[in-house]
Backbone as XML, in Angstrom:
<?xml version="1.0"?>
<chain id="A" units="angstrom">
  <residue number="1" name="UNK">
    <atom name="N" x="0.836" y="23.454" z="8.123"/>
    <atom name="CA" x="-0.009" y="22.456" z="7.503"/>
    <atom name="C" x="-0.355" y="21.377" z="8.528"/>
  </residue>
  <residue number="2" name="UNK">
    <atom name="N" x="-1.611" y="20.999" z="8.579"/>
    <atom name="CA" x="-1.997" y="19.947" z="9.512"/>
    <atom name="C" x="-2.231" y="18.649" z="8.753"/>
  </residue>
  <residue number="3" name="UNK">
    <atom name="N" x="-2.035" y="17.559" z="9.432"/>
    <atom name="CA" x="-2.229" y="16.243" z="8.839"/>
    <atom name="C" x="-3.585" y="15.702" z="9.268"/>
  </residue>
  <residue number="4" name="UNK">
    <atom name="N" x="-4.379" y="15.280" z="8.302"/>
    <atom name="CA" x="-5.696" y="14.740" z="8.600"/>
    <atom name="C" x="-5.751" y="13.309" z="8.094"/>
  </residue>
  <residue number="5" name="UNK">
    <atom name="N" x="-5.825" y="12.355" z="9.004"/>
    <atom name="CA" x="-5.824" y="10.953" z="8.619"/>
    <atom name="C" x="-7.228" y="10.375" z="8.534"/>
  </residue>
  <residue number="6" name="UNK">
    <atom name="N" x="-8.240" y="11.238" z="8.540"/>
    <atom name="CA" x="-9.618" y="10.782" z="8.450"/>
    <atom name="C" x="-9.857" y="10.189" z="7.057"/>
  </residue>
  <residue number="7" name="UNK">
    <atom name="N" x="-10.409" y="9.003" z="7.010"/>
    <atom name="CA" x="-10.684" y="8.331" z="5.743"/>
    <atom name="C" x="-11.983" y="8.860" z="5.160"/>
  </residue>
  <residue number="8" name="UNK">
    <atom name="N" x="-11.945" y="9.283" z="3.915"/>
    <atom name="CA" x="-13.129" y="9.823" z="3.263"/>
    <atom name="C" x="-14.164" y="8.729" z="2.984"/>
  </residue>
  <residue number="9" name="UNK">
    <atom name="N" x="-13.717" y="7.574" z="2.572"/>
    <atom name="CA" x="-14.608" y="6.462" z="2.288"/>
    <atom name="C" x="-14.439" y="5.452" z="3.418"/>
  </residue>
  <residue number="10" name="UNK">
    <atom name="N" x="-15.510" y="5.120" z="4.138"/>
    <atom name="CA" x="-15.387" y="4.275" z="5.334"/>
    <atom name="C" x="-14.632" y="2.956" z="5.136"/>
  </residue>
  <residue number="11" name="UNK">
    <atom name="N" x="-14.835" y="2.263" z="4.036"/>
    <atom name="CA" x="-14.183" y="0.973" z="3.828"/>
    <atom name="C" x="-12.809" y="1.093" z="3.167"/>
  </residue>
  <residue number="12" name="UNK">
    <atom name="N" x="-12.389" y="2.303" z="2.856"/>
    <atom name="CA" x="-11.133" y="2.493" z="2.133"/>
    <atom name="C" x="-9.922" y="2.079" z="2.948"/>
  </residue>
  <residue number="13" name="UNK">
    <atom name="N" x="-9.905" y="2.387" z="4.235"/>
    <atom name="CA" x="-8.735" y="2.066" z="5.057"/>
    <atom name="C" x="-8.492" y="0.560" z="5.066"/>
  </residue>
  <residue number="14" name="UNK">
    <atom name="N" x="-9.533" y="-0.221" z="5.270"/>
    <atom name="CA" x="-9.406" y="-1.683" z="5.299"/>
    <atom name="C" x="-8.931" y="-2.210" z="3.949"/>
  </residue>
  <residue number="15" name="UNK">
    <atom name="N" x="-9.492" y="-1.685" z="2.869"/>
    <atom name="CA" x="-9.100" y="-2.120" z="1.526"/>
    <atom name="C" x="-7.646" y="-1.761" z="1.234"/>
  </residue>
  <residue number="16" name="UNK">
    <atom name="N" x="-7.219" y="-0.554" z="1.639"/>
    <atom name="CA" x="-5.835" y="-0.143" z="1.396"/>
    <atom name="C" x="-4.861" y="-0.970" z="2.233"/>
  </residue>
  <residue number="17" name="UNK">
    <atom name="N" x="-5.232" y="-1.309" z="3.458"/>
    <atom name="CA" x="-4.363" y="-2.158" z="4.275"/>
    <atom name="C" x="-4.215" y="-3.539" z="3.656"/>
  </residue>
  <residue number="18" name="UNK">
    <atom name="N" x="-5.304" y="-4.090" z="3.132"/>
    <atom name="CA" x="-5.242" y="-5.390" z="2.467"/>
    <atom name="C" x="-4.358" y="-5.298" z="1.222"/>
  </residue>
  <residue number="19" name="UNK">
    <atom name="N" x="-4.538" y="-4.242" z="0.452"/>
    <atom name="CA" x="-3.743" y="-4.015" z="-0.757"/>
    <atom name="C" x="-2.258" y="-3.897" z="-0.404"/>
  </residue>
  <residue number="20" name="UNK">
    <atom name="N" x="-1.961" y="-3.174" z="0.672"/>
    <atom name="CA" x="-0.568" y="-2.994" z="1.118"/>
    <atom name="C" x="0.047" y="-4.329" z="1.527"/>
  </residue>
  <residue number="21" name="UNK">
    <atom name="N" x="-0.720" y="-5.152" z="2.244"/>
    <atom name="CA" x="-0.221" y="-6.460" z="2.676"/>
    <atom name="C" x="0.051" y="-7.362" z="1.471"/>
  </residue>
  <residue number="22" name="UNK">
    <atom name="N" x="-0.834" y="-7.327" z="0.468"/>
    <atom name="CA" x="-0.622" y="-8.123" z="-0.745"/>
    <atom name="C" x="0.638" y="-7.672" z="-1.476"/>
  </residue>
  <residue number="23" name="UNK">
    <atom name="N" x="0.815" y="-6.370" z="-1.611"/>
    <atom name="CA" x="1.994" y="-5.834" z="-2.294"/>
    <atom name="C" x="3.270" y="-6.215" z="-1.537"/>
  </residue>
  <residue number="24" name="UNK">
    <atom name="N" x="3.227" y="-6.122" z="-0.215"/>
    <atom name="CA" x="4.398" y="-6.481" z="0.596"/>
    <atom name="C" x="4.745" y="-7.947" z="0.422"/>
  </residue>
  <residue number="25" name="UNK">
    <atom name="N" x="3.739" y="-8.788" z="0.399"/>
    <atom name="CA" x="3.953" y="-10.219" z="0.208"/>
    <atom name="C" x="4.605" y="-10.491" z="-1.154"/>
  </residue>
  <residue number="26" name="UNK">
    <atom name="N" x="4.162" y="-9.775" z="-2.178"/>
    <atom name="CA" x="4.706" y="-9.972" z="-3.527"/>
    <atom name="C" x="6.175" y="-9.593" z="-3.633"/>
  </residue>
  <residue number="27" name="UNK">
    <atom name="N" x="6.614" y="-8.612" z="-2.854"/>
    <atom name="CA" x="8.023" y="-8.205" z="-2.920"/>
    <atom name="C" x="8.855" y="-8.800" z="-1.791"/>
  </residue>
  <residue number="28" name="UNK">
    <atom name="N" x="8.244" y="-9.673" z="-0.982"/>
    <atom name="CA" x="8.985" y="-10.388" z="0.050"/>
    <atom name="C" x="9.257" y="-9.606" z="1.321"/>
  </residue>
  <residue number="29" name="UNK">
    <atom name="N" x="8.418" y="-8.611" z="1.605"/>
    <atom name="CA" x="8.572" y="-7.831" z="2.836"/>
    <atom name="C" x="7.529" y="-8.325" z="3.829"/>
  </residue>
  <residue number="30" name="UNK">
    <atom name="N" x="7.977" y="-8.650" z="5.031"/>
    <atom name="CA" x="7.077" y="-9.179" z="6.053"/>
    <atom name="C" x="6.497" y="-8.029" z="6.872"/>
  </residue>
  <residue number="31" name="UNK">
    <atom name="N" x="5.242" y="-7.654" z="6.568"/>
    <atom name="CA" x="4.573" y="-6.604" z="7.327"/>
    <atom name="C" x="3.775" y="-7.208" z="8.465"/>
  </residue>
  <residue number="32" name="UNK">
    <atom name="N" x="3.694" y="-6.453" z="9.547"/>
    <atom name="CA" x="2.855" y="-6.838" z="10.681"/>
    <atom name="C" x="1.626" y="-5.945" z="10.662"/>
  </residue>
  <residue number="33" name="UNK">
    <atom name="N" x="0.557" y="-6.386" z="11.308"/>
    <atom name="CA" x="-0.593" y="-5.500" z="11.495"/>
    <atom name="C" x="-0.157" y="-4.391" z="12.441"/>
  </residue>
  <residue number="34" name="UNK">
    <atom name="N" x="-0.519" y="-3.166" z="12.130"/>
    <atom name="CA" x="-0.148" y="-2.052" z="12.997"/>
    <atom name="C" x="1.170" y="-1.421" z="12.600"/>
  </residue>
  <residue number="35" name="UNK">
    <atom name="N" x="1.979" y="-1.095" z="13.582"/>
    <atom name="CA" x="3.213" y="-0.342" z="13.400"/>
    <atom name="C" x="4.298" y="-1.168" z="12.700"/>
  </residue>
  <residue number="36" name="UNK">
    <atom name="N" x="4.898" y="-0.586" z="11.652"/>
    <atom name="CA" x="5.983" y="-1.232" z="10.925"/>
    <atom name="C" x="7.180" y="-0.295" z="10.779"/>
  </residue>
  <residue number="37" name="UNK">
    <atom name="N" x="7.434" y="0.489" z="11.809"/>
    <atom name="CA" x="8.510" y="1.461" z="11.771"/>
    <atom name="C" x="9.900" y="0.866" z="11.749"/>
  </residue>
  <residue number="38" name="UNK">
    <atom name="N" x="9.989" y="-0.443" z="11.921"/>
    <atom name="CA" x="11.302" y="-1.084" z="11.897"/>
    <atom name="C" x="11.745" y="-1.464" z="10.485"/>
  </residue>
  <residue number="39" name="UNK">
    <atom name="N" x="10.914" y="-1.176" z="9.481"/>
    <atom name="CA" x="11.291" y="-1.470" z="8.095"/>
    <atom name="C" x="12.386" y="-0.517" z="7.644"/>
  </residue>
  <residue number="40" name="UNK">
    <atom name="N" x="13.238" y="-0.991" z="6.762"/>
    <atom name="CA" x="14.233" y="-0.102" z="6.161"/>
    <atom name="C" x="13.535" y="0.753" z="5.106"/>
  </residue>
  <residue number="41" name="UNK">
    <atom name="N" x="14.178" y="1.823" z="4.703"/>
    <atom name="CA" x="13.631" y="2.675" z="3.637"/>
    <atom name="C" x="13.469" y="1.874" z="2.356"/>
  </residue>
  <residue number="42" name="UNK">
    <atom name="N" x="14.410" y="0.988" z="2.096"/>
    <atom name="CA" x="14.355" y="0.166" z="0.886"/>
    <atom name="C" x="13.131" y="-0.743" z="0.922"/>
  </residue>
  <residue number="43" name="UNK">
    <atom name="N" x="12.866" y="-1.366" z="2.064"/>
    <atom name="CA" x="11.704" y="-2.248" z="2.182"/>
    <atom name="C" x="10.405" y="-1.468" z="2.019"/>
  </residue>
  <residue number="44" name="UNK">
    <atom name="N" x="10.291" y="-0.356" z="2.724"/>
    <atom name="CA" x="9.074" y="0.455" z="2.636"/>
    <atom name="C" x="8.876" y="0.972" z="1.217"/>
  </residue>
  <residue number="45" name="UNK">
    <atom name="N" x="9.954" y="1.386" z="0.585"/>
    <atom name="CA" x="9.875" y="1.881" z="-0.792"/>
    <atom name="C" x="9.469" y="0.806" z="-1.773"/>
  </residue>
  <residue number="46" name="UNK">
    <atom name="N" x="9.943" y="-0.417" z="-1.547"/>
    <atom name="CA" x="9.580" y="-1.498" z="-2.463"/>
    <atom name="C" x="8.096" y="-1.834" z="-2.350"/>
  </residue>
  <residue number="47" name="UNK">
    <atom name="N" x="7.543" y="-1.726" z="-1.148"/>
    <atom name="CA" x="6.106" y="-1.970" z="-0.961"/>
    <atom name="C" x="5.317" y="-0.871" z="-1.667"/>
  </residue>
  <residue number="48" name="UNK">
    <atom name="N" x="5.680" y="0.377" z="-1.432"/>
    <atom name="CA" x="4.991" y="1.494" z="-2.076"/>
    <atom name="C" x="5.115" y="1.437" z="-3.586"/>
  </residue>
  <residue number="49" name="UNK">
    <atom name="N" x="6.297" y="1.103" z="-4.067"/>
    <atom name="CA" x="6.512" y="0.987" z="-5.511"/>
    <atom name="C" x="5.662" y="-0.106" z="-6.134"/>
  </residue>
  <residue number="50" name="UNK">
    <atom name="N" x="5.541" y="-1.236" z="-5.430"/>
    <atom name="CA" x="4.715" y="-2.331" z="-5.925"/>
    <atom name="C" x="3.249" y="-1.918" z="-5.962"/>
  </residue>
  <residue number="51" name="UNK">
    <atom name="N" x="2.812" y="-1.160" z="-4.959"/>
    <atom name="CA" x="1.427" y="-0.687" z="-4.935"/>
    <atom name="C" x="1.153" y="0.222" z="-6.138"/>
  </residue>
  <residue number="52" name="UNK">
    <atom name="N" x="2.074" y="1.144" z="-6.410"/>
    <atom name="CA" x="1.905" y="2.054" z="-7.550"/>
    <atom name="C" x="1.897" y="1.264" z="-8.851"/>
  </residue>
  <residue number="53" name="UNK">
    <atom name="N" x="2.807" y="0.310" z="-8.986"/>
    <atom name="CA" x="2.875" y="-0.516" z="-10.191"/>
    <atom name="C" x="1.547" y="-1.221" z="-10.436"/>
  </residue>
  <residue number="54" name="UNK">
    <atom name="N" x="0.975" y="-1.799" z="-9.382"/>
    <atom name="CA" x="-0.290" y="-2.511" z="-9.510"/>
    <atom name="C" x="-1.443" y="-1.553" z="-9.838"/>
  </residue>
  <residue number="55" name="UNK">
    <atom name="N" x="-1.426" y="-0.348" z="-9.266"/>
    <atom name="CA" x="-2.468" y="0.633" z="-9.571"/>
    <atom name="C" x="-2.397" y="1.068" z="-11.033"/>
  </residue>
  <residue number="56" name="UNK">
    <atom name="N" x="-1.196" y="1.275" z="-11.537"/>
    <atom name="CA" x="-1.027" y="1.666" z="-12.934"/>
    <atom name="C" x="-1.490" y="0.543" z="-13.853"/>
  </residue>
  <residue number="57" name="UNK">
    <atom name="N" x="-1.101" y="-0.697" z="-13.542"/>
    <atom name="CA" x="-1.536" y="-1.835" z="-14.345"/>
    <atom name="C" x="-3.061" y="-1.944" z="-14.368"/>
  </residue>
  <residue number="58" name="UNK">
    <atom name="N" x="-3.674" y="-1.759" z="-13.216"/>
    <atom name="CA" x="-5.139" y="-1.834" z="-13.115"/>
    <atom name="C" x="-5.791" y="-0.741" z="-13.961"/>
  </residue>
  <residue number="59" name="UNK">
    <atom name="N" x="-5.250" y="0.456" z="-13.886"/>
    <atom name="CA" x="-5.777" y="1.573" z="-14.676"/>
    <atom name="C" x="-5.633" y="1.288" z="-16.166"/>
  </residue>
  <residue number="60" name="UNK">
    <atom name="N" x="-4.446" y="0.823" z="-16.577"/>
    <atom name="CA" x="-4.217" y="0.548" z="-17.989"/>
    <atom name="C" x="-5.115" y="-0.573" z="-18.489"/>
  </residue>
  <residue number="61" name="UNK">
    <atom name="N" x="-5.338" y="-1.592" z="-17.681"/>
    <atom name="CA" x="-6.224" y="-2.690" z="-18.092"/>
    <atom name="C" x="-7.668" y="-2.218" z="-18.203"/>
  </residue>
  <residue number="62" name="UNK">
    <atom name="N" x="-8.048" y="-1.235" z="-17.412"/>
    <atom name="CA" x="-9.396" y="-0.694" z="-17.476"/>
    <atom name="C" x="-9.626" y="0.161" z="-18.694"/>
  </residue>
  <residue number="63" name="UNK">
    <atom name="N" x="-8.555" y="0.659" z="-19.291"/>
    <atom name="CA" x="-8.669" y="1.509" z="-20.477"/>
    <atom name="C" x="-8.844" y="0.705" z="-21.753"/>
  </residue>
  <residue number="64" name="UNK">
    <atom name="N" x="-8.562" y="-0.579" z="-21.711"/>
    <atom name="CA" x="-8.607" y="-1.411" z="-22.929"/>
    <atom name="C" x="-9.993" y="-1.848" z="-23.251"/>
  </residue>
</chain>
C-alpha cells in the first residue's frame, strides 16, 4: 500500500491545520508549525479526539 498525501481540495490542508491548532489549544497541547513528533501519544490522541468531538458536534448541529 502506498501513502498519498496529495490534498484533494486545495484549501483543505490549510483549513485542517487551523482546525488542528484550535483543537490543540482547547485541550492545552502546545503545537508548533511543522513537525510535532515530540508529542506524547496521549497529547496527540487528545488533539485528535478533540477534533473528532468537534466534527461530530458540528454534524449534529447541522442536522437540527
